C-alpha positions as CSV (number, residue, x, y, z in Angstrom):
1,M,109.2,23.5,67.3
2,P,107.1,26.6,66.7
3,P,105.8,28.6,69.6
4,S,102.3,27.8,70.8
5,A,99.4,30.2,70.6
6,R,99.7,30.8,74.3
7,E,103.3,31.8,74.0
8,L,102.5,34.1,71.1
9,R,99.7,35.7,73.0
10,G,102.0,36.2,76.0
11,Q,104.6,37.9,73.8
12,A,102.0,40.2,72.3
13,V,100.7,41.2,75.8
14,Q,104.3,41.9,76.9
15,R,104.8,44.2,73.9
16,V,101.6,46.1,74.6
17,Q,102.5,46.5,78.2
18,S,106.0,47.9,77.5
19,G,104.6,50.2,74.8
20,L,102.0,51.6,77.3
21,F,104.7,52.0,80.0
22,G,106.9,53.9,77.5
23,L,104.0,56.1,76.5
24,A,103.1,56.9,80.1
25,A,106.8,57.7,80.9
26,V,106.9,60.2,78.0
27,M,103.7,61.8,79.1
28,L,105.0,62.1,82.6
29,V,108.2,63.8,81.4
30,V,106.4,66.2,79.2
31,G,103.9,67.0,82.0
32,L,106.7,67.8,84.4
33,A,108.5,69.9,81.9
34,N,105.3,71.9,81.3
35,I,104.9,72.4,85.0
36,I,108.5,73.6,85.4
37,N,108.1,75.9,82.4
38,D,104.9,77.4,83.8
39,R,106.4,78.0,87.2
40,A,109.4,79.7,85.6
41,R,107.2,82.0,83.7
42,M,105.2,82.9,86.8
43,T,108.3,83.7,88.9
44,E,109.8,85.7,86.0
45,G,107.0,88.3,86.2
46,F,107.4,88.8,90.0
47,G,111.1,89.8,89.9
48,P,112.5,93.3,90.2
49,K,112.4,95.4,87.0
50,P,115.9,96.2,85.7
51,T,116.8,99.9,85.5
52,A,118.7,101.5,82.6
53,Q,120.4,104.1,84.8
54,S,123.8,103.3,86.2
55,T,125.6,105.3,88.9
56,A,129.2,105.6,89.9
57,S,128.7,103.4,92.9
58,D,127.4,100.6,90.6
59,S,130.6,100.7,88.5
60,T,132.8,100.5,91.6
61,A,130.7,97.6,93.0
62,N,131.1,95.5,89.9
63,T,134.9,95.4,89.8
64,D,136.9,92.3,89.2
65,P,138.7,91.0,92.3
66,L,141.4,89.3,90.2
67,A,142.1,92.6,88.3
68,D,142.2,94.5,91.6
69,I,145.1,92.4,93.0
70,G,146.9,92.4,89.6
71,V,146.5,88.7,88.6
72,V,144.7,89.4,85.3
73,P,144.6,92.6,83.2
74,S,141.8,95.0,84.0
75,A,138.8,95.3,81.7
76,L,138.9,99.0,82.0
77,P,141.8,100.6,80.2
78,S,142.1,103.6,82.6
79,E,142.3,101.5,85.7
80,V,145.8,100.5,87.0
81,P,146.1,97.7,89.6
82,V,147.8,98.8,92.8
83,N,150.8,96.7,93.8
84,T,150.8,96.3,97.5
85,T,154.3,94.9,97.8
86,S,157.4,96.7,96.5
87,P,160.7,95.1,95.7
88,A,162.3,96.9,98.7
89,N,159.7,95.5,101.2
90,A,159.5,92.0,99.7
91,P,160.2,89.2,102.2
92,R,163.5,87.3,101.7
């Protein structure tokens, strides 16, 4: 038995409702992304300006802790990690 006119109309209304809901969801996501992007641009302008000069204290402050204790090789070729334990003082 074919669907009645009332059933066909109900299906059409349901399709329109789900389409409008989907369109509203997409608009909401795009609007939120636009707000987040605008806020990121606003806060980007307020941050401190990077300086091109580096000092000796900056280079010592940016050391790798794993390279300092000798776990990984140092990124700087002139730097030698200091071994705090010697074979004579090693616990047995």
